Structure formats: structure tokens, C-alpha cells
SEVO-295902 format. One record per atom (N, C-alpha, C, O, CB): residue in three letters; x, z, y. Coordinates in steps of 0.02 Angstrom, whole numbers, plus 50000, padded with zeros to 5 digits. Each point is the difference from the previous one (the first is absolute). Glycine has a CB too. Layout:
BEGIN
ALAXZY
...
***
This chain:
BEGIN
UNK514034967950802
UNK499304997450042
UNK499365001249957
UNK499924996149952
UNK500754994050108
UNK498905014449949
UNK499465000249975
UNK499384996150017
UNK499804999550058
UNK500745009649928
UNK499104987849957
UNK499424996950025
UNK499425005150003
UNK499895004349959
UNK500524984749995
UNK499285009850095
UNK499325003350026
UNK499324996849962
UNK499744994550013
UNK500885007150112
UNK499165003149827
UNK499454997449971
UNK499204999450050
UNK499745005350016
UNK501005000049871
UNK499024990150128
UNK499514998350038
UNK499415001349955
UNK500104999049940
UNK500564992850132
UNK498855010049943
UNK499225000449976
UNK499784993850002
UNK500044996950053
UNK499695013749988
UNK499994986449902
UNK499724994450002
UNK499105000750014
UNK499625003449966
UNK501504992649952
UNK498775001150122
UNK499375000250022
UNK499584992749994
UNK500294994549996
UNK500195015250080
UNK498824991249923
UNK499604993849994
UNK499525000350049
UNK499795005550019
UNK500384993249866
UNK499574995050144
UNK499275000550031
UNK499375002549967
UNK499914998649941
UNK500534992850110
UNK499185011749977
UNK499345002549970
UNK499724994049952
UNK499745001549946
UNK499965006450165
UNK500364986449906
UNK499524994149963
UNK500504998649935
UNK499744997649949
UNK499614995350173
UNK501305008549879
UNK500444999249947
UNK499715006249948
UNK499794999149943
UNK501334995350137
UNK498925010549946
UNK499935007249956
UNK499234998549971
UNK499964999749939
UNK500865010550148
UNK498614988949948
UNK499394998649972
UNK499964995449952
UNK499665001149949
UNK499985001850141
UNK500734990749921
UNK500044997549935
UNK500375000449942
UNK499844997449947
UNK499814998050116
UNK500845007949948
UNK500315003449947
UNK499505006149967
UNK500075000649939
UNK501104996250124
UNK498415007149967
UNK499665004849974
UNK499274997049974
UNK499605003349967
UNK501095005150111
UNK499244985649940
UNK499324996049981
UNK499435001750026
UNK499475000249968
UNK500954998249942
UNK499665003250166
UNK499425002850039
UNK499894994950059
UNK500424995750014
UNK499855017349955
UNK499154987850064
UNK499804995150057
UNK500155003350055
UNK499655004850015
UNK499484989749934
UNK501445003450094
UNK500385003550053
UNK499495002950047
UNK500055005850017
UNK500964986649975
UNK498395003150033
UNK499635001750060
UNK499505007049971
UNK499675003550039
UNK500344982050019
UNK500035015649870
UNK499645004949984
UNK500305007949986
UNK499755005349983
UNK499654984149978
UNK501375008250058
UNK500395006949999
UNK499945004150059
UNK499744997450049
UNK501054997549884
UNK499455012450069
UNK499875002950054
UNK500544997050049
UNK500544997449987
UNK498895013049953
UNK500234990950129
UNK500454997950053
UNK500805001250021
UNK500374996350033
UNK498535004649991
UNK501255006149941
UNK500655000950002
UNK500344996549955
UNK500554997850013
UNK499265011650028
UNK499914989749904
UNK500384994049950
UNK500144993650040
UNK500584997950003
UNK498795006149889
UNK500164993050135
UNK499904993350029
UNK500525000150060
UNK500234994750022
UNK498455003849942
UNK501475006950059
UNK500374999250072
UNK500725002249992
UNK500364999350050
UNK498565003350021
UNK501354999849875
UNK500725001449992
UNK500344995649962
UNK499804994249992
UNK499975016350020
UNK500764991649962
UNK500344997449954
UNK500115002249932
UNK500065006150002
UNK500294991250089
UNK499705000649851
UNK500005004449944
UNK500694998649964
UNK500234994449992
UNK498425005749995
UNK501675006349992
UNK500765000549986
UNK499874997949917
UNK499454999949973
UNK501105011350129
UNK500044987549869
UNK499994998049918
UNK499785007049968
UNK499705000649947
UNK501394989550050
UNK499095014850042
UNK499875007049955
UNK499265002050009
UNK499725002949953
UNK501545002150065
UNK498404993750039
UNK499385001950013
UNK499504995749946
UNK499555002249964
UNK500825000850168
UNK499894989849877
UNK499564996349952
UNK500015002949923
UNK499515001549966
UNK500714988150110
UNK500485010849908
UNK500035003949930
UNK499635006350004
UNK499675001049949
UNK501464994550025
UNK498825009250071
UNK499585005050000
UNK499264998349988
UNK499645002649957
UNK501205002450115
UNK498984990249969
UNK499284998749995
UNK499804997149918
UNK499505002049969
UNK500514994950176
UNK500344999649837
UNK500004997549927
UNK499885005549960
UNK499505000349963
UNK501264990950055
UNK499745013849987
UNK500045004249946
UNK499545005050004
UNK499805001749945
UNK501264995950043
UNK498665005850067
UNK499455003550008
UNK499664997850063
UNK500175001950056
UNK500335007149879
UNK498954986550052
UNK499494996750053
UNK499665005950020
UNK499745004249964
UNK500054983949987
UNK500265011650127
UNK499445003750025
UNK499314998250004
UNK499804994249994
UNK501025009050055
UNK498805001749963
UNK499214997049991
UNK499734994650027
UNK499504997549973
UNK500345011750020
UNK500434988350062
UNK499724993750033
UNK500354994149952
UNK499634995449983
UNK500255009950155
UNK500634994849845
UNK500194994949955
UNK499685000049944
UNK499944994649973
UNK500995005350070
UNK498785006349923
UNK499854998849933
UNK499274997550008
UNK499734996349959
UNK501095012749985
UNK498874993450117
UNK499344997450006
UNK500034992050017
UNK499584996249976
UNK500025015850064
UNK500874986249998
UNK499924991750014
UNK500244996549935
UNK499874994149988
UNK500415006450146
UNK500045003149830
UNK500204995249940
UNK499295000449941
UNK499984995549957
UNK501575007550061
UNK497975001749983
UNK499605002249960
UNK499304995450040
UNK499574997249966
UNK501175016149989
UNK499264986650111
UNK499434996550023
UNK500034995050041
UNK499514996450008
UNK500095012149977
UNK500964990650045
UNK500134994850052
UNK499905001650068
UNK499945006050013
UNK499774987049909
UNK500275002650130
UNK500044993149977
UNK500654997449969
UNK500495003350015
UNK498704995250071
UNK500914996449876
UNK500504997849960
UNK500254993150029
UNK499614995550015
UNK499905011049883
UNK501124993050110
UNK500264993650025
UNK499964995449951
UNK499985001349940
UNK500725003550133
UNK499304988449959
UNK499874993849949
UNK500224999249954
UNK499674997449954
UNK500194998450105
UNK500905006349933
UNK500364999449929
UNK499735004949955
UNK500084998749941
UNK500974997650106
UNK498635009349968
UNK499635005449953
UNK499364996749981
UNK499834999349942
UNK500665011450115
UNK499184987549993
UNK499274996349989
UNK500124994749944
UNK499695000149947
UNK499875001050183
UNK500894994649885
UNK500034994649949
UNK500225003349940
UNK499734997549950
UNK500514993350129
UNK500145013849909
UNK500155001449920
UNK499535003449984
UNK499925000249939
UNK501205000050053
UNK498375004150050
UNK499435003349963
UNK499424994849969
UNK499615000749952
UNK500625009850132
UNK499854984449958
UNK499414993849983
UNK500304995749953
UNK499634995949973
UNK499825003250143
UNK501225001049866
UNK500374995649951
UNK500024991850020
UNK499894995049965
UNK499715014149941
UNK500614991750174
UNK499994992450030
UNK500695000250031
UNK500355004949992
UNK498304993050038
UNK501524997450001
UNK500544998550038
UNK499805001050072
UNK499444998150015
UNK501004994149898
UNK499995010850139
UNK499885000850070
UNK499724992350025
UNK499544999950040
UNK501495010549975
UNK499214984649965
UNK499614993250017
UNK499445000649980
UNK499585001650042
UNK501214991649950
UNK499045006049953
UNK499285001249969
UNK499505004350040
UNK499414998650008
UNK501165000749884
UNK499775006350132
UNK499525004250053
UNK499854996250061
UNK499434999950023
UNK501065010849941
UNK499974986450063
UNK499894997250067
UNK499584994149981
UNK499554998550040
UNK501565005550021
UNK498964992249880
UNK499514992949983
UNK499315003749982
UNK499554996049992
UNK501454994849948
UNK498825016050053
UNK499415002349991
UNK499765003250066
UNK499445002550006
UNK500804998849871
UNK500194998450172
UNK499695002050062
UNK500185009250018
UNK499855002950053
UNK499074985949917
UNK501395014049976
UNK500245006350012
UNK500705000350041
UNK500534998949970
UNK498825004249923
UNK500664998550179
UNK500514999850033
UNK500215006950022
UNK500595000350018
UNK499114988450009
UNK499945017149977
UNK499995006150014
UNK500225004649938
UNK500004997949942
UNK499144998950147
UNK501005008549927
UNK500155007049950
UNK499325000749976
UNK499514998850035
UNK501475008450030
UNK499004994749877
UNK499295002049966
UNK500185008649985
UNK500545002950005
UNK499094983149923
UNK499705016350053
UNK500065007249973
UNK499904998449920
UNK499944994449975
UNK499535013150140
UNK500524998549854
UNK500005000349933
UNK499284996849975
UNK499904995749956
UNK500965015050046
UNK498704992650037
UNK499224999449997
UNK499954992750011
UNK499734997249953
UNK499875014650094
UNK500584984550000
UNK499914993750009
UNK500294996049954
UNK499734994549995
UNK500165007950106
UNK500664998849857
UNK500414997649955
UNK499455000049943
UNK499784994849975
UNK501455009350072
UNK498615001049940
UNK499575000949936
UNK499374996850003
UNK499794997649948
UNK500705012550035
UNK499084989450082
UNK499534995850004
UNK500104992949983
UNK499564996949970
UNK500145010850101
UNK500874989749948
UNK500214992449987
UNK500004999849933
UNK499674995849969
UNK501055001850126
UNK499635006749877
UNK500024999549921
UNK499354998349973
UNK499914994749969
UNK500975013650024
UNK498534997150019
UNK499384999449969
UNK499514993750024
UNK499564997849962
UNK500605014950025
UNK499964985050073
UNK499684993350028
UNK500394994849965
UNK499664995149986
UNK500005009150131
UNK500914995749868
UNK500404993449971
UNK499794993550042
UNK499684995549974
UNK500335009549897
UNK500174994850189
UNK499824994350029
UNK500384993549981
UNK500575000349978
UNK499095007450106
UNK500024986749925
UNK500404993449962
UNK500625000650019
UNK500415000749955
UNK498744991050045
UNK501115008150072
UNK500645000650020
UNK500495004949954
UNK500554998049980
UNK498914999550136
UNK500295008549871
UNK500325004949963
UNK500194996449911
UNK500544999449971
UNK498685011650120
UNK500284987649894
UNK499944997449925
UNK500504993949999
UNK500404999149954
UNK498275004550025
UNK501264992150078
UNK500534994249984
UNK500755002650026
UNK500464997149971
UNK498574992750047
UNK501135014250022
UNK500585001250005
UNK500325005549950
UNK500615000849994
UNK499124995050118
UNK499875007249861
UNK500315004549934
UNK500104994449940
UNK500365001149951
UNK498925011550079
UNK500414982249976
UNK500214994049946
UNK500454997350010
UNK500354998449952
UNK498854999250027
UNK501005000650098
UNK500674997650018
UNK500545005349977
UNK500434998549960
UNK499064995050143
UNK500465012349924
UNK500475004949992
UNK500215000349907
UNK500585000649981
UNK498835006750148
UNK500104992149833
UNK500045000549928
UNK500464993649987
UNK500545000049971
UNK498245006350001
UNK500954989350050
UNK500394994349978
UNK500744998950027
UNK500444997349967
UNK498434997950023
UNK501215006950063
UNK500735001550027
UNK500525003949956
UNK500564998249983
UNK498865002150123
UNK500195006349879
UNK500425003449950
UNK500114997649939
UNK500505001749967
UNK499175006350081
UNK499864987349928
UNK500094997349928
UNK500604994750002
UNK500454999449959
UNK498235002250010
UNK501214994350093
UNK500594996950010
UNK500655002650006
UNK500484997449971
UNK498794997250067
UNK500785010649998
UNK500675004050004
UNK500165001949944
UNK500594998749990
UNK499265005150105
UNK499864999249853
UNK500195001949937
UNK500244994149951
UNK500425000549955
UNK498795009150066
UNK500454985349998
UNK500284994749950
UNK500494997550031
UNK500394997149961
UNK498675000049986
UNK501125002850122
UNK500754996750016
UNK500535006149977
UNK500554998949975
UNK499044992750143
UNK500205013549893
UNK500565004949989
UNK500154999449912
UNK500595000349982
UNK498995008850134
UNK499984990249842
UNK500154999049930
UNK500454992849994
UNK500544999549972
UNK498285007649989
UNK500874988850065
UNK500464992649999
UNK500575001150023
UNK500414996549971
UNK498774996250049
UNK501085011050024
UNK500665002550026
UNK500345002549949
UNK500514997749973
UNK499125004950128
UNK499985003749884
UNK500305004249947
UNK500384995049935
UNK500604999749986
UNK498365010350049
UNK500484986249931
UNK500094995649954
UNK500694995050016
UNK500494999649963
UNK498155001650016
UNK501284996250071
UNK500554995450013
UNK500705004650023
UNK500544997049998
UNK498514993050041
UNK500925015949979
UNK500675003750005
UNK500295003549927
UNK500575002149993
UNK499035000550137
UNK499864997349817
UNK500225001949937
UNK500304994349957
UNK500435000649956
UNK498725008150053
UNK500544985750012
UNK500404993449969
UNK500724997950022
UNK500404997149963
UNK498484998750032
UNK501245006150075
UNK500544999150034
UNK500645005649978
UNK500025006050014
UNK499124988750081
UNK501325001449868
UNK500625004949983
UNK500365001950047
UNK500485003849989
UNK499634991949923
***
């Protein structure tokens, strides 16, 4: 008995998430079809012009916006940012330094410090345990 190899496919939203792009900004053909694992790999290995342009100028999905601003996705929401932003809009926010952005960056920095402290504490504990 031979097993038939099926092609792995994913919804466009999943593929867009894996590519780090905003689905609504992708071409209609991408949004309407399904994406195979091979197609996704090809897009990652040799991105077409539309993908390069989206990654460079946006609009960017919220996880990418949060990363570029150095805040959490929740921090974006607290700051009133609920939609995708372009690279230009992100750069403008960085220059403006609104109060919410300064506050959320401080929260994120504290979170990272605490995560490092806990990791070090757990490593010390593991080193002491035989």
C-alpha cells in the first residue's frame, strides 16, 4: 500500500502572517487563493516586487508595527493604534515621541529586564541542583 503525498496548503491570512505582511495590502490573487508550502517557501526565498515593496514601505501588520516601535501589541492598542501603519507613519511616530509611546517603551524595557532576571535566576537554580 502506498501513501499519497498531499500538498500542504494554508489560507492567505496564515501565509501573510508568516511573510510578515498585511493581508489587505497583498495582490487580489494572493488574497483569494490558497498558498501551498512550496509557494510560501518560494516567496520567502525569492520575493516578488510586491512583497519586497510591502516589507519595505507597508502598510505593516500590528506585530511588525509593534516591533518597529519597540512596544507590545497591547501597548499599541493602549496608544490607540489599531490599524496597519506604513513605514512613513511609523517613522513619524518615532520622531514625535508621543507620551503613550514613551510610556509603552518603558513598560517593554522593564518587561525585558524582568525576563532576563528570571532566566538568570532559573539558570542559577539549575546549576546548583545536582
